[in-house]
All heavy atoms as a GROMACS GRO file, in nm:
protein
  546
    1MET      N    1   9.584   7.844   9.404
    1MET     CA    2   9.635   7.982   9.388
    1MET      C    3   9.772   7.989   9.458
    1MET      O    4   9.773   7.959   9.582
    1MET     CB    5   9.540   8.083   9.435
    1MET     CG    6   9.586   8.230   9.413
    1MET     SD    7   9.460   8.347   9.461
    1MET     CE    8   9.544   8.492   9.440
    2SER      N    9   9.875   8.032   9.397
    2SER     CA   10  10.004   8.046   9.458
    2SER      C   11  10.014   8.182   9.531
    2SER      O   12   9.939   8.275   9.503
    2SER     CB   13  10.118   8.029   9.359
    2SER     OG   14  10.107   8.132   9.264
    3ASN      N   15  10.112   8.183   9.617
    3ASN     CA   16  10.134   8.321   9.692
    3ASN      C   17  10.210   8.408   9.596
    3ASN      O   18  10.298   8.363   9.516
    3ASN     CB   19  10.228   8.292   9.817
    3ASN     CG   20  10.154   8.208   9.918
    3ASN    OD1   21  10.028   8.225   9.934
    3ASN    ND2   22  10.222   8.122   9.989
    4HIS      N   23  10.177   8.533   9.596
    4HIS     CA   24  10.236   8.628   9.505
    4HIS      C   25  10.303   8.737   9.580
    4HIS      O   26  10.268   8.774   9.691
    4HIS     CB   27  10.127   8.700   9.413
    4HIS     CG   28  10.068   8.606   9.317
    4HIS    ND1   29  10.125   8.560   9.206
    4HIS    CD2   30   9.939   8.557   9.316
    4HIS    CE1   31  10.042   8.482   9.142
    4HIS    NE2   32   9.929   8.479   9.206
    5VAL      N   33  10.413   8.790   9.525
    5VAL     CA   34  10.481   8.903   9.582
    5VAL      C   35  10.468   9.004   9.468
    5VAL      O   36  10.492   8.982   9.348
    5VAL     CB   37  10.628   8.876   9.608
    5VAL    CG1   38  10.706   9.000   9.644
    5VAL    CG2   39  10.643   8.769   9.719
    6TYR      N   40  10.428   9.128   9.512
    6TYR     CA   41  10.409   9.232   9.419
    6TYR      C   42  10.503   9.354   9.445
    6TYR      O   43  10.544   9.371   9.559
    6TYR     CB   44  10.266   9.300   9.431
    6TYR     CG   45  10.159   9.200   9.395
    6TYR    CD1   46  10.095   9.124   9.490
    6TYR    CD2   47  10.114   9.190   9.265
    6TYR    CE1   48   9.992   9.036   9.460
    6TYR    CE2   49  10.014   9.100   9.230
    6TYR     CZ   50   9.953   9.027   9.334
    6TYR     OH   51   9.856   8.939   9.296
    7LYS      N   52  10.550   9.416   9.340
    7LYS     CA   53  10.626   9.545   9.346
    7LYS      C   54  10.527   9.645   9.300
    7LYS      O   55  10.452   9.631   9.205
    7LYS     CB   56  10.744   9.534   9.262
    7LYS     CG   57  10.818   9.666   9.252
    7LYS     CD   58  10.967   9.649   9.266
    7LYS     CE   59  11.028   9.786   9.255
    7LYS     NZ   60  11.076   9.837   9.378
    8ALA      N   61  10.531   9.765   9.362
    8ALA     CA   62  10.441   9.877   9.321
    8ALA      C   63  10.524   9.998   9.283
    8ALA      O   64  10.628  10.026   9.332
    8ALA     CB   65  10.350   9.922   9.437
    9VAL      N   66  10.475  10.061   9.175
    9VAL     CA   67  10.537  10.180   9.123
    9VAL      C   68  10.427  10.294   9.117
    9VAL      O   69  10.309  10.261   9.104
    9VAL     CB   70  10.597  10.160   8.991
    9VAL    CG1   71  10.717  10.068   8.990
    9VAL    CG2   72  10.495  10.117   8.881
   10GLU      N   73  10.465  10.417   9.131
   10GLU     CA   74  10.376  10.524   9.119
   10GLU      C   75  10.394  10.593   8.976
   10GLU      O   76  10.502  10.618   8.933
   10GLU     CB   77  10.404  10.628   9.222
   10GLU     CG   78  10.297  10.725   9.248
   10GLU     CD   79  10.310  10.815   9.371
   10GLU    OE1   80  10.292  10.760   9.474
   10GLU    OE2   81  10.352  10.933   9.360
   11LEU      N   82  10.287  10.618   8.911
   11LEU     CA   83  10.286  10.668   8.773
   11LEU      C   84  10.183  10.786   8.770
   11LEU      O   85  10.082  10.786   8.838
   11LEU     CB   86  10.240  10.560   8.674
   11LEU     CG   87  10.312  10.431   8.677
   11LEU    CD1   88  10.233  10.325   8.606
   11LEU    CD2   89  10.450  10.448   8.614
   12THR      N   90  10.210  10.879   8.679
   12THR     CA   91  10.111  10.989   8.653
   12THR      C   92  10.083  10.988   8.508
   12THR      O   93  10.176  11.002   8.424
   12THR     CB   94  10.162  11.126   8.705
   12THR    OG1   95  10.186  11.112   8.839
   12THR    CG2   96  10.059  11.233   8.674
   13GLY      N   97   9.959  10.976   8.471
   13GLY     CA   98   9.917  10.982   8.326
   13GLY      C   99   9.834  11.108   8.310
   13GLY      O  100   9.780  11.162   8.399
   14SER      N  101   9.835  11.154   8.184
   14SER     CA  102   9.757  11.275   8.156
   14SER      C  103   9.680  11.257   8.028
   14SER      O  104   9.707  11.163   7.943
   14SER     CB  105   9.847  11.397   8.137
   14SER     OG  106   9.934  11.386   8.026
   15SER      N  107   9.574  11.331   8.010
   15SER     CA  108   9.487  11.322   7.898
   15SER      C  109   9.409  11.460   7.883
   15SER      O  110   9.373  11.524   7.979
   15SER     CB  111   9.393  11.210   7.912
   15SER     OG  112   9.292  11.212   7.806
   16LYS      N  113   9.382  11.496   7.762
   16LYS     CA  114   9.296  11.609   7.737
   16LYS      C  115   9.144  11.563   7.748
   16LYS      O  116   9.061  11.648   7.770
   16LYS     CB  117   9.321  11.664   7.595
   16LYS     CG  118   9.458  11.737   7.584
   16LYS     CD  119   9.469  11.799   7.449
   16LYS     CE  120   9.600  11.877   7.444
   16LYS     NZ  121   9.620  11.954   7.317
   17SER      N  122   9.122  11.435   7.737
   17SER     CA  123   8.981  11.382   7.733
   17SER      C  124   8.918  11.365   7.870
   17SER      O  125   8.800  11.392   7.891
   17SER     CB  126   8.981  11.252   7.661
   17SER     OG  127   9.024  11.266   7.533
   18GLY      N  128   8.995  11.312   7.969
   18GLY     CA  129   8.938  11.290   8.103
   18GLY      C  130   9.025  11.193   8.185
   18GLY      O  131   9.126  11.147   8.137
   19THR      N  132   8.977  11.168   8.299
   19THR     CA  133   9.053  11.088   8.395
   19THR      C  134   9.066  10.946   8.358
   19THR      O  135   9.171  10.884   8.374
   19THR     CB  136   8.985  11.094   8.537
   19THR    OG1  137   8.847  11.054   8.532
   19THR    CG2  138   8.990  11.238   8.592
   20ASP      N  139   8.970  10.882   8.294
   20ASP     CA  140   8.973  10.743   8.256
   20ASP      C  141   9.084  10.726   8.147
   20ASP      O  142   9.167  10.630   8.153
   20ASP     CB  143   8.842  10.695   8.194
   20ASP     CG  144   8.740  10.668   8.299
   20ASP    OD1  145   8.769  10.674   8.424
   20ASP    OD2  146   8.626  10.636   8.256
   21ASP      N  147   9.093  10.820   8.058
   21ASP     CA  148   9.197  10.811   7.952
   21ASP      C  149   9.333  10.838   8.019
   21ASP      O  150   9.437  10.782   7.971
   21ASP     CB  151   9.173  10.918   7.840
   21ASP     CG  152   9.074  10.868   7.736
   21ASP    OD1  153   9.040  10.745   7.733
   21ASP    OD2  154   9.011  10.956   7.672
   22ALA      N  155   9.344  10.926   8.121
   22ALA     CA  156   9.473  10.948   8.187
   22ALA      C  157   9.526  10.820   8.250
   22ALA      O  158   9.642  10.792   8.238
   22ALA     CB  159   9.457  11.059   8.284
   23VAL      N  160   9.433  10.746   8.314
   23VAL     CA  161   9.476  10.618   8.375
   23VAL      C  162   9.515  10.521   8.272
   23VAL      O  163   9.619  10.453   8.276
   23VAL     CB  164   9.354  10.560   8.461
   23VAL    CG1  165   9.386  10.414   8.507
   23VAL    CG2  166   9.326  10.647   8.580
   24ARG      N  167   9.433  10.509   8.164
   24ARG     CA  168   9.468  10.417   8.053
   24ARG      C  169   9.606  10.449   7.990
   24ARG      O  170   9.683  10.358   7.961
   24ARG     CB  171   9.363  10.414   7.944
   24ARG     CG  172   9.239  10.347   7.987
   24ARG     CD  173   9.136  10.335   7.871
   24ARG     NE  174   9.021  10.262   7.914
   24ARG     CZ  175   8.917  10.321   7.969
   24ARG    NH1  176   8.914  10.448   7.996
   24ARG    NH2  177   8.812  10.248   8.008
   25ASN      N  178   9.631  10.582   7.976
   25ASN     CA  179   9.760  10.622   7.919
   25ASN      C  180   9.877  10.579   8.009
   25ASN      O  181   9.980  10.532   7.956
   25ASN     CB  182   9.766  10.770   7.895
   25ASN     CG  183   9.674  10.811   7.782
   25ASN    OD1  184   9.636  10.733   7.695
   25ASN    ND2  185   9.632  10.941   7.777
   26ALA      N  186   9.862  10.590   8.136
   26ALA     CA  187   9.972  10.553   8.232
   26ALA      C  188   9.988  10.404   8.225
   26ALA      O  189  10.106  10.354   8.220
   26ALA     CB  190   9.935  10.603   8.367
   27ILE      N  191   9.886  10.326   8.232
   27ILE     CA  192   9.889  10.181   8.227
   27ILE      C  193   9.950  10.130   8.098
   27ILE      O  194  10.044  10.044   8.097
   27ILE     CB  195   9.757  10.119   8.260
   27ILE    CG1  196   9.707  10.140   8.395
   27ILE    CG2  197   9.756   9.966   8.228
   27ILE    CD1  198   9.791  10.079   8.512
   28GLU      N  199   9.905  10.184   7.987
   28GLU     CA  200   9.950  10.134   7.856
   28GLU      C  201  10.098  10.169   7.837
   28GLU      O  202  10.173  10.082   7.784
   28GLU     CB  203   9.864  10.195   7.748
   28GLU     CG  204   9.728  10.137   7.737
   28GLU     CD  205   9.633  10.200   7.639
   28GLU    OE1  206   9.684  10.274   7.554
   28GLU    OE2  207   9.513  10.173   7.643
   29ARG      N  208  10.139  10.283   7.880
   29ARG     CA  209  10.281  10.316   7.865
   29ARG      C  210  10.368  10.235   7.954
   29ARG      O  211  10.472  10.193   7.914
   29ARG     CB  212  10.300  10.474   7.898
   29ARG     CG  213  10.441  10.515   7.892
   29ARG     CD  214  10.506  10.492   7.758
   29ARG     NE  215  10.649  10.523   7.759
   29ARG     CZ  216  10.745  10.434   7.790
   29ARG    NH1  217  10.717  10.312   7.830
   29ARG    NH2  218  10.873  10.476   7.794
   30ALA      N  219  10.327  10.214   8.079
   30ALA     CA  220  10.403  10.135   8.175
   30ALA      C  221  10.411   9.992   8.123
   30ALA      O  222  10.516   9.925   8.139
   30ALA     CB  223  10.339  10.137   8.311
   31GLY      N  224  10.307   9.939   8.061
   31GLY     CA  225  10.300   9.806   8.010
   31GLY      C  226  10.404   9.780   7.901
   31GLY      O  227  10.436   9.660   7.864
   32LYS      N  228  10.463   9.882   7.837
   32LYS     CA  229  10.567   9.868   7.739
   32LYS      C  230  10.698   9.822   7.802
   32LYS      O  231  10.780   9.764   7.728
   32LYS     CB  232  10.586   9.996   7.664
   32LYS     CG  233  10.470  10.025   7.572
   32LYS     CD  234  10.490  10.155   7.496
   32LYS     CE  235  10.368  10.184   7.408
   32LYS     NZ  236  10.387  10.309   7.327
   33THR      N  237  10.721   9.857   7.926
   33THR     CA  238  10.844   9.818   7.992
   33THR      C  239  10.833   9.735   8.119
   33THR      O  240  10.932   9.689   8.170
   33THR     CB  241  10.930   9.948   8.021
   33THR    OG1  242  10.848  10.028   8.105
   33THR    CG2  243  10.969  10.018   7.894
   34ILE      N  244  10.712   9.725   8.174
   34ILE     CA  245  10.692   9.646   8.295
   34ILE      C  246  10.600   9.532   8.265
   34ILE      O  247  10.496   9.544   8.203
   34ILE     CB  248  10.620   9.739   8.401
   34ILE    CG1  249  10.706   9.862   8.443
   34ILE    CG2  250  10.587   9.653   8.526
   34ILE    CD1  251  10.636   9.958   8.537
   35ARG      N  252  10.650   9.409   8.298
   35ARG     CA  253  10.578   9.298   8.274
   35ARG      C  254  10.489   9.261   8.392
   35ARG      O  255  10.515   9.302   8.504
   35ARG     CB  256  10.675   9.178   8.249
   35ARG     CG  257  10.746   9.183   8.116
   35ARG     CD  258  10.830   9.054   8.095
   35ARG     NE  259  10.917   9.017   8.204
   35ARG     CZ  260  11.034   9.062   8.227
   35ARG    NH1  261  11.092   9.148   8.150
   35ARG    NH2  262  11.111   9.010   8.335
   36ASN      N  263  10.384   9.187   8.367
   36ASN     CA  264  10.302   9.125   8.467
   36ASN      C  265  10.224   9.228   8.553
   36ASN      O  266  10.198   9.208   8.673
   36ASN     CB  267  10.383   9.039   8.569
   36ASN     CG  268  10.464   8.933   8.500
   36ASN    OD1  269  10.414   8.869   8.401
   36ASN    ND2  270  10.586   8.911   8.542
   37LEU      N  271  10.183   9.340   8.493
   37LEU     CA  272  10.092   9.431   8.564
   37LEU      C  273   9.970   9.368   8.606
   37LEU      O  274   9.903   9.298   8.524
   37LEU     CB  275  10.068   9.556   8.473
   37LEU     CG  276  10.171   9.661   8.461
   37LEU    CD1  277  10.140   9.760   8.348
   37LEU    CD2  278  10.194   9.736   8.595
   38LYS      N  279   9.923   9.383   8.728
   38LYS     CA  280   9.808   9.312   8.778
   38LYS      C  281   9.700   9.402   8.835
   38LYS      O  282   9.582   9.364   8.839
   38LYS     CB  283   9.849   9.212   8.888
   38LYS     CG  284   9.945   9.110   8.841
   38LYS     CD  285   9.880   9.018   8.739
   38LYS     CE  286   9.978   8.912   8.697
   38LYS     NZ  287   9.935   8.825   8.586
   39TRP      N  288   9.735   9.524   8.892
   39TRP     CA  289   9.629   9.606   8.950
   39TRP      C  290   9.676   9.747   8.955
   39TRP      O  291   9.798   9.777   8.932
   39TRP     CB  292   9.603   9.559   9.098
   39TRP     CG  293   9.722   9.550   9.182
   39TRP    CD1  294   9.793   9.435   9.210
   39TRP    CD2  295   9.783   9.650   9.264
   39TRP    NE1  296   9.905   9.466   9.298
   39TRP    CE2  297   9.890   9.594   9.332
   39TRP    CE3  298   9.754   9.783   9.286
   39TRP    CZ2  299   9.966   9.671   9.421
   39TRP    CZ3  300   9.830   9.859   9.365
   39TRP    CH2  301   9.939   9.807   9.437
   40PHE      N  302   9.586   9.840   8.979
   40PHE     CA  303   9.618   9.973   9.000
   40PHE      C  304   9.524  10.039   9.103
   40PHE      O  305   9.416   9.987   9.122
   40PHE     CB  306   9.618  10.064   8.870
   40PHE     CG  307   9.478  10.092   8.818
   40PHE    CD1  308   9.410  10.208   8.851
   40PHE    CD2  309   9.417   9.999   8.727
   40PHE    CE1  310   9.284  10.226   8.798
   40PHE    CE2  311   9.296  10.029   8.677
   40PHE     CZ  312   9.229  10.144   8.708
   41GLN      N  313   9.572  10.143   9.166
   41GLN     CA  314   9.490  10.222   9.267
   41GLN      C  315   9.508  10.371   9.235
   41GLN      O  316   9.621  10.417   9.219
   41GLN     CB  317   9.544  10.183   9.405
   41GLN     CG  318   9.479  10.267   9.512
   41GLN     CD  319   9.549  10.239   9.650
   41GLN    OE1  320   9.641  10.156   9.658
   41GLN    NE2  321   9.497  10.303   9.750
   42VAL      N  322   9.398  10.445   9.221
   42VAL     CA  323   9.407  10.587   9.200
   42VAL      C  324   9.446  10.653   9.328
   42VAL      O  325   9.382  10.635   9.434
   42VAL     CB  326   9.275  10.643   9.150
   42VAL    CG1  327   9.280  10.798   9.136
   42VAL    CG2  328   9.240  10.575   9.012
   43ILE      N  329   9.556  10.729   9.326
   43ILE     CA  330   9.606  10.802   9.439
   43ILE      C  331   9.565  10.942   9.446
   43ILE      O  332   9.526  11.000   9.544
   43ILE     CB  333   9.760  10.797   9.437
   43ILE    CG1  334   9.815  10.654   9.438
   43ILE    CG2  335   9.820  10.869   9.560
   43ILE    CD1  336   9.772  10.568   9.556
   44GLU      N  337   9.569  11.012   9.327
   44GLU     CA  338   9.538  11.154   9.321
   44GLU      C  339   9.481  11.186   9.179
   44GLU      O  340   9.524  11.130   9.083
   44GLU     CB  341   9.666  11.232   9.349
   44GLU     CG  342   9.650  11.378   9.342
   44GLU     CD  343   9.774  11.457   9.374
   44GLU    OE1  344   9.888  11.402   9.346
   44GLU    OE2  345   9.771  11.568   9.424
   45THR      N  346   9.388  11.279   9.179
   45THR     CA  347   9.336  11.336   9.052
   45THR      C  348   9.352  11.483   9.052
   45THR      O  349   9.314  11.546   9.155
   45THR     CB  350   9.184  11.299   9.033
   45THR    OG1  351   9.174  11.156   9.044
   45THR    CG2  352   9.135  11.343   8.897
   46ARG      N  353   9.405  11.539   8.948
   46ARG     CA  354   9.417  11.687   8.940
   46ARG      C  355   9.412  11.726   8.795
   46ARG      O  356   9.398  11.638   8.706
   46ARG     CB  357   9.550  11.730   9.004
   46ARG     CG  358   9.670  11.678   8.937
   46ARG     CD  359   9.800  11.722   9.014
   46ARG     NE  360   9.916  11.664   8.956
   46ARG     CZ  361   9.968  11.548   8.977
   46ARG    NH1  362   9.910  11.470   9.080
   46ARG    NH2  363  10.075  11.504   8.920
   47GLY      N  364   9.416  11.856   8.768
   47GLY     CA  365   9.409  11.900   8.634
   47GLY      C  366   9.489  12.032   8.611
   47GLY      O  367   9.527  12.090   8.707
   48HIS      N  368   9.508  12.057   8.489
   48HIS     CA  369   9.584  12.175   8.442
   48HIS      C  370   9.479  12.267   8.379
   48HIS      O  371   9.411  12.224   8.290
   48HIS     CB  372   9.691  12.139   8.347
   48HIS     CG  373   9.769  12.254   8.287
   48HIS    ND1  374   9.853  12.322   8.355
   48HIS    CD2  375   9.755  12.312   8.156
   48HIS    CE1  376   9.905  12.420   8.275
   48HIS    NE2  377   9.842  12.413   8.157
   49VAL      N  378   9.479  12.390   8.428
   49VAL     CA  379   9.390  12.489   8.380
   49VAL      C  380   9.458  12.607   8.315
   49VAL      O  381   9.557  12.657   8.365
   49VAL     CB  382   9.295  12.540   8.494
   49VAL    CG1  383   9.203  12.650   8.443
   49VAL    CG2  384   9.228  12.427   8.563
   50GLU      N  385   9.414  12.643   8.198
   50GLU     CA  386   9.459  12.761   8.125
   50GLU      C  387   9.336  12.850   8.074
   50GLU      O  388   9.247  12.791   8.021
   50GLU     CB  389   9.547  12.726   8.006
   50GLU     CG  390   9.691  12.695   8.039
   50GLU     CD  391   9.775  12.679   7.914
   50GLU    OE1  392   9.742  12.732   7.804
   50GLU    OE2  393   9.871  12.600   7.922
   51ASP      N  394   9.349  12.976   8.095
   51ASP     CA  395   9.240  13.070   8.046
   51ASP      C  396   9.102  13.023   8.097
   51ASP      O  397   9.004  13.026   8.023
   51ASP     CB  398   9.238  13.079   7.897
   51ASP     CG  399   9.367  13.141   7.846
   51ASP    OD1  400   9.425  13.223   7.916
   51ASP    OD2  401   9.418  13.098   7.738
   52GLY      N  402   9.096  12.965   8.219
   52GLY     CA  403   8.966  12.920   8.279
   52GLY      C  404   8.911  12.797   8.223
   52GLY      O  405   8.798  12.761   8.258
   53LYS      N  406   8.989  12.719   8.147
   53LYS     CA  407   8.940  12.594   8.087
   53LYS      C  408   9.034  12.482   8.123
   53LYS      O  409   9.156  12.502   8.130
   53LYS     CB  410   8.923  12.608   7.935
   53LYS     CG  411   8.825  12.704   7.887
   53LYS     CD  412   8.804  12.714   7.742
   53LYS     CE  413   8.708  12.812   7.700
   53LYS     NZ  414   8.694  12.819   7.552
   54ILE      N  415   8.981  12.365   8.136
   54ILE     CA  416   9.064  12.249   8.162
   54ILE      C  417   9.135  12.206   8.039
   54ILE      O  418   9.078  12.190   7.939
   54ILE     CB  419   8.977  12.124   8.213
   54ILE    CG1  420   8.906  12.160   8.348
   54ILE    CG2  421   9.065  11.997   8.224
   54ILE    CD1  422   8.808  12.059   8.388
   55GLN      N  423   9.273  12.202   8.053
   55GLN     CA  424   9.351  12.167   7.941
   55GLN      C  425   9.397  12.020   7.942
   55GLN      O  426   9.409  11.955   7.840
   55GLN     CB  427   9.478  12.257   7.934
   55GLN     CG  428   9.446  12.400   7.905
   55GLN     CD  429   9.374  12.426   7.767
   55GLN    OE1  430   9.408  12.379   7.673
   55GLN    NE2  431   9.261  12.494   7.784
   56HIS      N  432   9.428  11.971   8.061
   56HIS     CA  433   9.469  11.835   8.079
   56HIS      C  434   9.409  11.784   8.214
   56HIS      O  435   9.410  11.853   8.308
   56HIS     CB  436   9.619  11.818   8.084
   56HIS     CG  437   9.688  11.829   7.954
   56HIS    ND1  438   9.729  11.946   7.905
   56HIS    CD2  439   9.717  11.739   7.861
   56HIS    CE1  440   9.792  11.933   7.789
   56HIS    NE2  441   9.788  11.809   7.756
   57TRP      N  442   9.378  11.656   8.211
   57TRP     CA  443   9.355  11.583   8.338
   57TRP      C  444   9.484  11.510   8.371
   57TRP      O  445   9.551  11.450   8.285
   57TRP     CB  446   9.236  11.480   8.322
   57TRP     CG  447   9.112  11.546   8.299
   57TRP    CD1  448   9.048  11.588   8.180
   57TRP    CD2  449   9.021  11.589   8.403
   57TRP    NE1  450   8.931  11.645   8.205
   57TRP    CE2  451   8.907  11.653   8.343
   57TRP    CE3  452   9.024  11.588   8.542
   57TRP    CZ2  453   8.800  11.697   8.409
   57TRP    CZ3  454   8.915  11.632   8.616
   57TRP    CH2  455   8.808  11.690   8.549
   58GLN      N  456   9.516  11.500   8.501
   58GLN     CA  457   9.636  11.429   8.541
   58GLN      C  458   9.594  11.332   8.657
   58GLN      O  459   9.526  11.380   8.753
   58GLN     CB  460   9.740  11.524   8.597
   58GLN     CG  461   9.785  11.625   8.488
   58GLN     CD  462   9.857  11.743   8.542
   58GLN    OE1  463   9.836  11.779   8.656
   58GLN    NE2  464   9.944  11.797   8.465
   59VAL      N  465   9.624  11.206   8.646
   59VAL     CA  466   9.586  11.108   8.750
   59VAL      C  467   9.713  11.036   8.791
   59VAL      O  468   9.782  10.983   8.709
   59VAL     CB  469   9.484  11.011   8.691
   59VAL    CG1  470   9.446  10.907   8.805
   59VAL    CG2  471   9.356  11.078   8.648
   60THR      N  472   9.736  11.032   8.917
   60THR     CA  473   9.845  10.960   8.978
   60THR      C  474   9.796  10.825   9.033
   60THR      O  475   9.691  10.823   9.101
   60THR     CB  476   9.920  11.034   9.088
   60THR    OG1  477   9.974  11.159   9.032
   60THR    CG2  478  10.034  10.956   9.148
   61ILE      N  479   9.859  10.714   8.988
   61ILE     CA  480   9.815  10.584   9.030
   61ILE      C  481   9.935  10.503   9.091
   61ILE      O  482  10.050  10.543   9.062
   61ILE     CB  483   9.761  10.504   8.913
   61ILE    CG1  484   9.866  10.472   8.804
   61ILE    CG2  485   9.635  10.566   8.853
   61ILE    CD1  486   9.822  10.378   8.695
   62LYS      N  487   9.901  10.409   9.176
   62LYS     CA  488   9.997  10.314   9.214
   62LYS      C  489   9.962  10.186   9.135
   62LYS      O  490   9.846  10.142   9.135
   62LYS     CB  491   9.989  10.287   9.367
   62LYS     CG  492  10.096  10.196   9.417
   62LYS     CD  493  10.077  10.165   9.562
   62LYS     CE  494  10.099  10.287   9.649
   62LYS     NZ  495  10.091  10.261   9.792
   63ALA      N  496  10.060  10.129   9.068
   63ALA     CA  497  10.038  10.010   8.990
   63ALA      C  498  10.126   9.893   9.038
   63ALA      O  499  10.239   9.918   9.076
   63ALA     CB  500  10.071  10.038   8.841
   64GLY      N  501  10.066   9.772   9.056
   64GLY     CA  502  10.135   9.668   9.105
   64GLY      C  503  10.164   9.557   8.999
   64GLY      O  504  10.075   9.538   8.911
   65PHE      N  505  10.277   9.494   9.011
   65PHE     CA  506  10.304   9.379   8.919
   65PHE      C  507  10.378   9.273   8.995
   65PHE      O  508  10.439   9.293   9.098
   65PHE     CB  509  10.391   9.433   8.803
   65PHE     CG  510  10.522   9.504   8.840
   65PHE    CD1  511  10.637   9.425   8.839
   65PHE    CD2  512  10.517   9.631   8.869
   65PHE    CE1  513  10.764   9.483   8.876
   65PHE    CE2  514  10.645   9.692   8.904
   65PHE     CZ  515  10.761   9.626   8.909
   66THR      N  516  10.363   9.150   8.942
   66THR     CA  517  10.422   9.037   9.011
   66THR      C  518  10.570   9.027   8.961
   66THR      O  519  10.602   9.069   8.852
   66THR     CB  520  10.354   8.902   8.977
   66THR    OG1  521  10.344   8.890   8.831
   66THR    CG2  522  10.214   8.906   9.034
   67LEU      N  523  10.650   8.975   9.054
   67LEU     CA  524  10.790   8.958   9.019
   67LEU      C  525  10.817   8.826   8.942
   67LEU      O  526  10.749   8.729   8.970
   67LEU     CB  527  10.875   8.959   9.148
   67LEU     CG  528  10.868   9.086   9.226
   67LEU    CD1  529  10.933   9.066   9.358
   67LEU    CD2  530  10.917   9.208   9.157
   68ASP      N  531  10.905   8.821   8.849
   68ASP     CA  532  10.935   8.701   8.780
   68ASP      C  533  11.007   8.603   8.876
   68ASP      O  534  11.072   8.641   8.972
   68ASP     CB  535  11.035   8.723   8.660
   68ASP     CG  536  10.968   8.801   8.545
   68ASP    OD1  537  10.839   8.786   8.540
   68ASP    OD2  538  11.035   8.862   8.466
   69ASP      N  539  10.990   8.472   8.845
   69ASP     CA  540  11.062   8.377   8.926
   69ASP      C  541  11.208   8.366   8.892
   69ASP      O  542  11.255   8.400   8.792
   69ASP     CB  543  11.003   8.230   8.898
   69ASP     CG  544  10.855   8.224   8.950
   69ASP    OD1  545  10.829   8.282   9.055
   69ASP    OD2  546  10.783   8.142   8.894
   0.00000   0.00000   0.00000
């Protein structure tokens, strides 16, 4: 196993369905422009409420990727 150097970015995904989908949305969208995504860490979970009902889940993650040689 070689030594790796990672860069981390903070992302916030949202979903009407739940927190898992919010994380997936953030990762999938980031994957369109960031190569070599390797891990994520959930930093914060929150939601948007209207008329007493949850409208969106919002999850902030830190995602790490390896740098190209």
